[in-house]
ZAMARGU-4260 file (C-alpha; in steps of 0.2 Angstrom, whole numbers, plus 5000, padded with zeros to 4 digits):
<rodrens>
0) 4864/5028/5086 | 4882/5023/5090 | 4890/5035/5078 | 4880/5050/5084 | 4884/5046/5102
5) 4903/5045/5098 | 4902/5061/5089 | 4893/5069/5103 | 4906/5064/5116 | 4920/5072/5105
10) 4909/5088/5103 | 4906/5089/5121 | 4925/5088/5124 | 4930/5101/5111 | 4915/5109/5103
15) 4926/5119/5090 | 4934/5104/5083 | 4924/5088/5085 | 4926/5085/5067 | 4944/5084/5060
20) 4947/5092/5044 | 4954/5078/5032 | 4966/5084/5018 | 4965/5070/5006 | 4975/5077/4992
25) 4992/5078/4983 | 5007/5087/4990 | 5023/5093/4982 | 5039/5103/4987 | 5056/5109/4982
30) 5071/5114/4992 | 5085/5122/4982 | 5101/5119/4992 | 5113/5133/4995 | 5126/5136/4981
35) 5143/5145/4982 | 5138/5156/4968 | 5121/5160/4975 | 5110/5153/4962 | 5093/5157/4956
40) 5077/5157/4966 | 5063/5144/4963 | 5051/5147/4948 | 5034/5147/4955 | 5027/5141/4938
45) 5037/5125/4940 | 5030/5122/4957 | 5012/5125/4951 | 5015/5113/4936 | 5021/5099/4948
50) 5006/5102/4959 | 4993/5102/4945 | 5000/5086/4938 | 4990/5079/4953 | 4974/5088/4949
55) 4964/5071/4951 | 4970/5070/4969 | 4963/5087/4974 | 4951/5094/4961 | 4943/5106/4974
60) 4957/5118/4977 | 4976/5121/4976 | 4988/5132/4985 | 5007/5135/4985 | 5020/5145/4995
65) 5038/5150/4992 | 5050/5156/5005 | 5055/5174/5005 | 5073/5170/4999 | 5065/5158/4985
70) 5074/5143/4991 | 5059/5132/4998 | 5043/5129/4989 | 5028/5119/4996 | 5012/5116/4986
75) 4995/5107/4989 | 4980/5100/4979 | 4964/5097/4989 | 4950/5085/4989 | 4937/5093/5001
80) 4930/5080/5013 | 4924/5090/5028 | 4926/5109/5025 | 4936/5121/5014 | 4938/5136/5025
85) 4952/5148/5021 | 4959/5145/5039 | 4962/5127/5034 | 4971/5131/5018 | 4987/5123/5014
90) 5002/5125/5014 | 4999/5130/5032 | 5010/5140/5044 | 5011/5140/5063 | 5008/5157/5072
95) 5024/5166/5067 | 5027/5158/5050 | 5043/5149/5055 | 5036/5131/5052 | 5025/5126/5037
100) 5017/5110/5032 | 5009/5102/5016 | 4999/5087/5021 | 4989/5072/5014 | 4979/5062/5025
105) 4968/5062/5041 | 4972/5060/5059 | 4958/5050/5068 | 4964/5055/5086 | 4964/5074/5081
110) 4952/5080/5093 | 4961/5071/5108 | 4977/5078/5103 | 4970/5095/5101 | 4964/5096/5119
115) 4982/5090/5125 | 4990/5104/5114 | 4978/5117/5120 | 4982/5113/5138 | 5000/5115/5134
120) 4997/5133/5127 | 4995/5130/5108 | 4981/5141/5100 | 4971/5135/5085 | 4965/5146/5071
125) 4955/5132/5062 | 4946/5115/5065 | 4960/5107/5055 | 4970/5091/5059 | 4983/5099/5048
130) 4986/5112/5061 | 4986/5098/5075 | 5001/5091/5066 | 5010/5108/5065 | 5007/5111/5084
135) 5012/5093/5088 | 5029/5095/5079 | 5032/5111/5088 | 5029/5103/5104 | 5037/5086/5102
140) 5047/5087/5086 | 5048/5070/5076 | 5043/5061/5091 | 5025/5067/5088 | 5023/5053/5076
145) 5021/5041/5090 | 5005/5051/5095 | 4997/5052/5077 | 4985/5039/5072 | 4978/5039/5054
150) 4984/5039/5037 | 4996/5052/5031 | 5010/5058/5021 | 5017/5075/5025 | 5032/5087/5024
155) 5036/5100/5037 | 5048/5115/5033 | 5057/5120/5049 | 5065/5137/5045 | 5074/5140/5061
160) 5083/5124/5060 | 5084/5124/5041 | 5077/5107/5040 | 5064/5098/5029 | 5055/5083/5037
165) 5045/5070/5028 | 5034/5056/5036 | 5023/5042/5030 | 5010/5033/5040 | 5013/5016/5049
170) 5005/5004/5036 | 5009/5015/5021 | 4992/5020/5016 | 4998/5036/5008 | 5013/5037/4996
175) 5027/5049/4997 | 5041/5050/4984 | 5057/5060/4984 | 5073/5063/4973 | 5089/5074/4973
180) 5088/5083/4956 | 5103/5094/4953 | 5103/5106/4968 | 5085/5103/4972 | 5078/5090/4984
185) 5060/5087/4978 | 5046/5077/4985 | 5028/5073/4979 | 5013/5061/4982 | 5016/5055/4964
190) 5031/5052/4953 | 5023/5061/4938 | 5025/5077/4948 | 5043/5074/4951 | 5046/5070/4932
195) 5041/5088/4927 | 5057/5095/4936 | 5069/5100/4922 | 5083/5089/4930 | 5072/5073/4930
200) 5077/5058/4919 | 5066/5044/4915 | 5080/5031/4917 | 5075/5013/4922 | 5082/5007/4939
205) 5089/4990/4935 | 5089/4985/4954 | 5071/4990/4956 | 5066/4981/4939 | 5074/4964/4946
210) 5063/4965/4961 | 5048/4972/4953 | 5047/4956/4942 | 5047/4946/4959 | 5036/4956/4970
215) 5024/4964/4957 | 5030/4981/4964 | 5047/4989/4967 | 5051/4987/4986 | 5054/5004/4995
220) 5064/5014/4995 | 5067/5009/4977 | 5056/5014/4962 | 5058/5009/4944 | 5064/5027/4940
225) 5083/5028/4944 | 5086/5041/4957 | 5068/5042/4963 | 5064/5034/4979 | 5049/5031/4990
230) 5048/5033/5009 | 5045/5016/5017 | 5029/5014/5028 | 5031/5019/5046 | 5047/5029/5042
235) 5052/5048/5043 | 5065/5057/5033 | 5076/5072/5038 | 5085/5082/5025 | 5098/5094/5032
240) 5104/5110/5023 | 5121/5101/5018 | 5111/5089/5008 | 5113/5074/5020 | 5097/5064/5022
245) 5092/5048/5031 | 5076/5039/5036 | 5071/5031/5052 | 5058/5018/5056 | 5047/5024/5070
250) 5035/5009/5072 | 5033/4991/5066 | 5018/4979/5066 | 5027/4966/5076 | 5020/4964/5094
255) 5024/4950/5106 | 5011/4936/5106 | 5001/4936/5122 | 5007/4924/5135 | 4996/4918/5143
260) 4984/4919/5129 | 4965/4921/5130 | 4953/4909/5122 | 4945/4911/5105 | 4929/4919/5112
265) 4938/4932/5122 | 4949/4937/5107 | 4934/4937/5095 | 4925/4949/5107 | 4941/4960/5107
270) 4942/4960/5088 | 4924/4965/5086 | 4925/4979/5099 | 4941/4986/5091 | 4934/4984/5073
275) 4918/4993/5078 | 4928/5008/5085 | 4939/5008/5069 | 4924/5009/5058 | 4916/5023/5068
280) 4933/5033/5068 | 4932/5033/5049 | 4914/5040/5047 | 4919/5058/5049 | 4914/5067/5033
285) 4903/5080/5027 | 4902/5073/5010 | 4893/5057/5004 | 4901/5041/5011 | 4900/5023/5006
290) 4907/5005/5006 | 4916/4995/4992 | 4906/4979/4994 | 4913/4963/4987 | 4901/4951/4996
295) 4916/4944/5006 | 4917/4944/5025 | 4928/4959/5026 | 4918/4971/5016 | 4901/4964/5023
300) 4907/4967/5041 | 4911/4985/5036 | 4893/4987/5029 | 4886/4979/5045 | 4895/4990/5057
305) 4892/5006/5047 | 4874/5002/5045 | 4873/5001/5064 | 4882/5018/5066 | 4872/5028/5053
310) 4854/5034/5053 | 4852/5034/5034 | 4855/5019/5022 | 4873/5015/5018 | 4879/5018/5000
315) 4887/5002/4993 | 4897/4999/4977 | 4901/4983/4969 | 4909/4977/4953 | 4905/4961/4943
320) 4908/4953/4926 | 4898/4953/4910 | 4906/4937/4904 | 4898/4922/4912 | 4914/4912/4909
325) 4921/4922/4924 | 4906/4918/4935 | 4915/4906/4947 | 4925/4921/4952 | 4911/4934/4952
330) 4904/4938/4969 | 4892/4951/4964 | 4877/4940/4969 | 4884/4939/4987 | 4886/4958/4987
335) 4868/4959/4982 | 4863/4948/4996 | 4872/4958/5009 | 4865/4975/5001 | 4847/4968/5003
340) 4851/4961/5021 | 4856/4979/5027 | 4844/4988/5015 | 4859/4998/5008 | 4858/5010/4993
345) 4866/4998/4981 | 4876/5002/4965 | 4884/4991/4953 | 4895/4991/4938 | 4899/4976/4926
350) 4915/4976/4917 | 4922/4966/4902 | 4938/4964/4893 | 4933/4978/4881 | 4932/4990/4896
355) 4949/4984/4902 | 4957/4987/4885 | 4950/5004/4884 | 4958/5008/4901 | 4975/4999/4898
360) 4985/5014/4891 | 4978/5025/4905 | 4983/5013/4919 | 5002/5016/4920 | 4999/5035/4920
365) 4989/5033/4936 | 5001/5019/4944 | 5017/5030/4940 | 5027/5013/4942 | 5021/4996/4938
370) 5009/4988/4951 | 5006/4971/4943 | 4990/4967/4952 | 4975/4964/4940 | 4963/4971/4954
375) 4969/4988/4949 | 4956/4987/4934 | 4940/4983/4943 | 4945/4994/4958 | 4946/5009/4947
380) 4930/5004/4939 | 4921/5004/4956 | 4929/5020/4961 | 4923/5029/4946 | 4905/5022/4950
385) 4906/5029/4967 | 4912/5046/4961 | 4898/5046/4947 | 4885/5043/4960 | 4892/5058/4971
390) 4901/5047/4984 | 4918/5054/4988 | 4923/5043/5003 | 4923/5024/5004 | 4928/5011/5017
395) 4937/4996/5010 | 4942/4979/5017 | 4961/4980/5013 | 4973/4972/5026 | 4961/4959/5034
400) 4968/4944/5025 | 4986/4949/5029 | 4984/4953/5048 | 4972/4938/5051 | 4980/4926/5039
405) 4966/4923/5027 | 4975/4918/5011 | 4976/4899/5007 | 4994/4902/5002 | 4999/4905/5020
410) 4993/4887/5025 | 5002/4880/5010 | 5019/4888/5016 | 5016/4882/5033 | 5014/4864/5026
415) 5029/4866/5015 | 5040/4873/5030 | 5035/4858/5041 | 5040/4846/5027 | 5057/4854/5024
420) 5060/4855/5043 | 5056/4837/5045 | 5068/4832/5031 | 5082/4845/5034 | 5083/4848/5053
425) 5094/4834/5057 | 5104/4832/5040 | 5122/4837/5040 | 5127/4852/5030 | 5135/4843/5016
430) 5119/4833/5013 | 5108/4849/5013 | 5119/4856/5000 | 5119/4840/4989 | 5100/4840/4991
435) 5099/4858/4985 | 5110/4854/4970 | 5100/4839/4965 | 5084/4849/4967 | 5090/4862/4954
440) 5094/4847/4942 | 5078/4837/4944 | 5064/4848/4950 | 5054/4862/4943 | 5061/4880/4946
445) 5050/4884/4960 | 5051/4868/4970 | 5070/4869/4967 | 5070/4886/4974 | 5061/4881/4990
450) 5072/4867/4993 | 5088/4878/4990 | 5081/4891/5002 | 5078/4878/5015 | 5095/4870/5013
455) 5104/4887/5012 | 5096/4894/5028 | 5087/4907/5018 | 5069/4913/5022 | 5057/4901/5014
460) 5043/4914/5012 | 5045/4931/5003 | 5027/4936/4998 | 5010/4929/4995 | 5011/4936/4977
465) 5027/4932/4968 | 5028/4935/4949 | 5045/4927/4945 | 5057/4917/4956 | 5075/4922/4954
470) 5079/4906/4945 | 5065/4910/4932 | 5071/4927/4928 | 5089/4924/4921 | 5083/4918/4904
475) 5071/4932/4901 | 5084/4945/4898 | 5102/4950/4900 | 5103/4958/4918 | 5117/4970/4918
480) 5128/4972/4933 | 5118/4982/4946 | 5129/4996/4953 | 5125/5005/4969 | 5111/5017/4964
485) 5112/5028/4979 | 5117/5029/4997 | 5101/5019/5001 | 5107/5003/4992 | 5122/4994/4986
490) 5117/4978/4977 | 5132/4966/4976 | 5123/4950/4970 | 5138/4939/4967 | 5136/4923/4977
495) 5120/4929/4986 | 5102/4928/4982 | 5097/4945/4975 | 5081/4946/4984 | 5089/4944/5001
500) 5104/4955/4996 | 5091/4969/4993 | 5082/4965/5010 | 5097/4966/5020 | 5104/4981/5012
505) 5089/4992/5010 | 5079/4987/5026 | 5092/4985/5040 | 5079/4993/5051 | 5066/4980/5046
510) 5074/4965/5055 | 5075/4954/5040 | 5082/4940/5051 | 5064/4939/5058 | 5058/4932/5041
515) 5052/4914/5043 | 5066/4902/5040 | 5068/4883/5041 | 5074/4882/5059 | 5057/4889/5064
520) 5049/4873/5057 | 5032/4870/5064 | 5034/4884/5077 | 5019/4895/5079 | 5029/4911/5076
525) 5032/4905/5058 | 5015/4912/5053 | 5017/4928/5062 | 5034/4931/5053 | 5025/4929/5037
530) 5012/4941/5042 | 5025/4954/5048 | 5034/4953/5032 | 5018/4954/5021 | 5014/4970/5031
535) 5031/4977/5028 | 5032/4974/5010 | 5017/4968/5000 | 5003/4977/5009 | 5012/4994/5009
540) 5020/4994/4992 | 5007/4984/4982 | 4990/4982/4989 | 4989/4999/4998 | 4997/5008/4983
545) 4984/5000/4971 | 4970/5007/4983 | 4977/5024/4984 | 4982/5026/4965 | 4965/5019/4958
550) 4954/5028/4970 | 4962/5044/4969 | 4962/5042/4950 | 4943/5045/4952 | 4945/5058/4965
555) 4939/5046/4979 | 4946/5043/4996 | 4948/5025/5002 | 4948/5021/5021 | 4954/5005/5028
560) 4947/5001/5045 | 4956/4984/5046 | 4972/4993/5046 | 4969/5004/5061 | 4984/5004/5072
565) 4975/4997/5087 | 4967/4983/5077 | 4984/4978/5069 | 4993/4978/5085 | 4979/4967/5093
570) 4980/4955/5078 | 4998/4953/5080 | 4996/4948/5098 | 4984/4935/5094 | 4992/4917/5094
575) 4993/4910/5077 | 4983/4894/5082 | 4968/4906/5083 | 4970/4914/5066 | 4971/4897/5056
580) 4961/4885/5066 | 4955/4868/5060 | 4961/4873/5042 | 4950/4889/5043 | 4959/4905/5039
585) 4954/4921/5048 | 4946/4910/5061 | 4946/4923/5075 | 4940/4937/5064 | 4926/4926/5057
590) 4921/4921/5075 | 4921/4940/5079 | 4909/4944/5065 | 4897/4929/5068 | 4884/4941/5077
595) 4884/4953/5063 | 4882/4942/5047 | 4874/4926/5042 | 4884/4910/5046 | 4885/4904/5029
600) 4892/4920/5022 | 4905/4921/5035 | 4911/4903/5032 | 4909/4902/5013 | 4924/4898/5003
605) 4936/4913/4999 | 4936/4918/4981 | 4947/4934/4981 | 4941/4951/4974 | 4938/4947/4956
610) 4947/4931/4956 | 4965/4937/4952 | 4975/4936/4936 | 4969/4918/4931 | 4951/4925/4930
615) 4956/4942/4923 | 4967/4936/4909 | 4953/4932/4896 | 4958/4926/4879 | 4956/4943/4872
620) 4967/4951/4885 | 4979/4937/4884 | 4981/4941/4865 | 4983/4960/4869 | 4996/4955/4883
625) 5006/4945/4870 | 5005/4959/4857 | 5011/4973/4870 | 5025/4962/4877 | 5032/4958/4860
630) 5031/4976/4855 | 5038/4984/4871 | 5049/4971/4879 | 5058/4964/4864 | 5066/4980/4859
635) 5072/4983/4876 | 5083/4967/4877 | 5070/4954/4883 | 5072/4937/4875 | 5060/4932/4862
640) 5062/4913/4865 | 5059/4915/4883 | 5043/4925/4881 | 5036/4914/4868 | 5039/4899/4879
645) 5030/4908/4893 | 5015/4910/4883 | 5015/4893/4876 | 5017/4885/4893 | 5003/4896/4899
650) 4991/4890/4886 | 4996/4872/4888 | 4995/4872/4907 | 4978/4881/4907 | 4983/4897/4914
655) 4996/4892/4926 | 5007/4907/4922 | 4994/4920/4922 | 5002/4931/4935 | 5019/4931/4927
660) 5011/4937/4910 | 5001/4950/4919 | 5017/4956/4928 | 5026/4958/4911 | 5010/4966/4902
665) 5010/4979/4916 | 5028/4982/4914 | 5026/4983/4895 | 5012/4996/4897 | 5023/5006/4909
670) 5038/5006/4897 | 5026/5013/4883 | 5019/5026/4894 | 5035/5032/4903 | 5050/5027/4894
675) 5046/5026/4875 | 5060/5018/4865
</rodrens>
């Protein structure tokens, strides 16, 4: 079998460590900054309470460490995936105890790095990839991140340098939050742990709230809690003893497009080869392993490749709907077909609006901050199903639609950009401004916004999932002046589109100028720019966070082979014309998996996992949403007339505003859980 051969090759190279020791878990830490009066040492009980607030992330074990002088504390909750030896316990120290780490994730090239480090003189006490990060930091410092491939969030305490160093993986698969609370710098895998600190305040960040209603999730580094931040994907953060801190981007998905390019068949072969390797890399586990199977091309390809690499049947898990009114968006019959084709050990759960309502008040506790994506609900249901059947590790299809351009909305934006380019490219500036002004007077808010962006030279694409456009938000509530919330951001929105003000100020390292603009017109890089920004914002802060939060809520680890670094970089090099070809999205990926799956399954119409908000917002849930929005938004200054009009328009336009309502319902649930009036 392919998987067995791959493991044998690694074992031959390094018999003691052929299996990395993943540490899927929750991490937390405190650094009490020096004071002129000396101050008091950390209370170990506080550190343990913060750690155990994330028990679901690591129900198998917990550990903590406080420095001799009581200034630094690190703690860890562990979900055991491969082994639970004492030698691999966390927080972990190097040989002389001068450097310590608390770590969440797994490094897929652990064995290769171990060989390199052993040749350089480092000596191991465990089979742990945690120890590999420690030795890599000792050898290369922060530059070691260029060598780590996997999903991770970790903190390293460097005692000789009096420095705390945090890092998050390239795509943002694992979260990491931080705050300065009094004299303490604190960090954790989840915000709820930080909120246990006695200096924490549950104050809403107005800047983040503005953007959350647009992007369905607050963009990093902001969170909806004032003063609490999240480390952006592919960034690392250094905190010095004087309290100064800054983050640096160490990688971005953008890659130069291949010139000259290969043909479709050659790229498809490359994609199939790299995807196969990516799936195999993620098969290392001593606990039951499975796949979330929707019946779409991505999850089905996961099943096909895993079936080839394993000797026993693959465990597959699917979610469907009891209500037959939702049947057009229910793919469970496709999942059953794939399960039968590959003879999997198949499991299913059917959900209904009653099961959502039973879970609704629990949802914001697991999310920490609003993630206005209805997929959170069925994703949690299928994760619970996996755990109940003894499966702790699952592979998922996240990221494929972004890096290979699978969403119809990408094609819609391409058509829109071509239209605007044709009308505006040769027009004088005064005519562009007049057209924008006229559009605001005569057209709907969204169409007017697109025209204004085009005329104003702003990016014409922000996200494939937008809740409210800026012009739609002003009537919802009185938006107070947004003062600078930290040294990370300074929102001065006068005379500038707020979304772009945020992008320019908070993401200087993300090259906001690379967002798709009118002047790109029909240029093939327009699609590539959309994909790049999707990876930078929506994928890392919404889709991967919903995966992490909802699977870890059930103490299940989700692995995303489509977001392997090698596959992402390959996808970004492939010309756009091979991603959307003949009106077919993900064309090159579909060509790649043709040898693995039935042709009609590969090329059937895309539905989307559970159909989205239009499908999930049943009449019963709609009534619940209206009740919660009235109860929890109106007392906080949201305007009754605007909210009533939103529901009336939704009902009269047959669900056109479902995502906006879902966004506000999610926010109302969050208010009720975290900031009670």
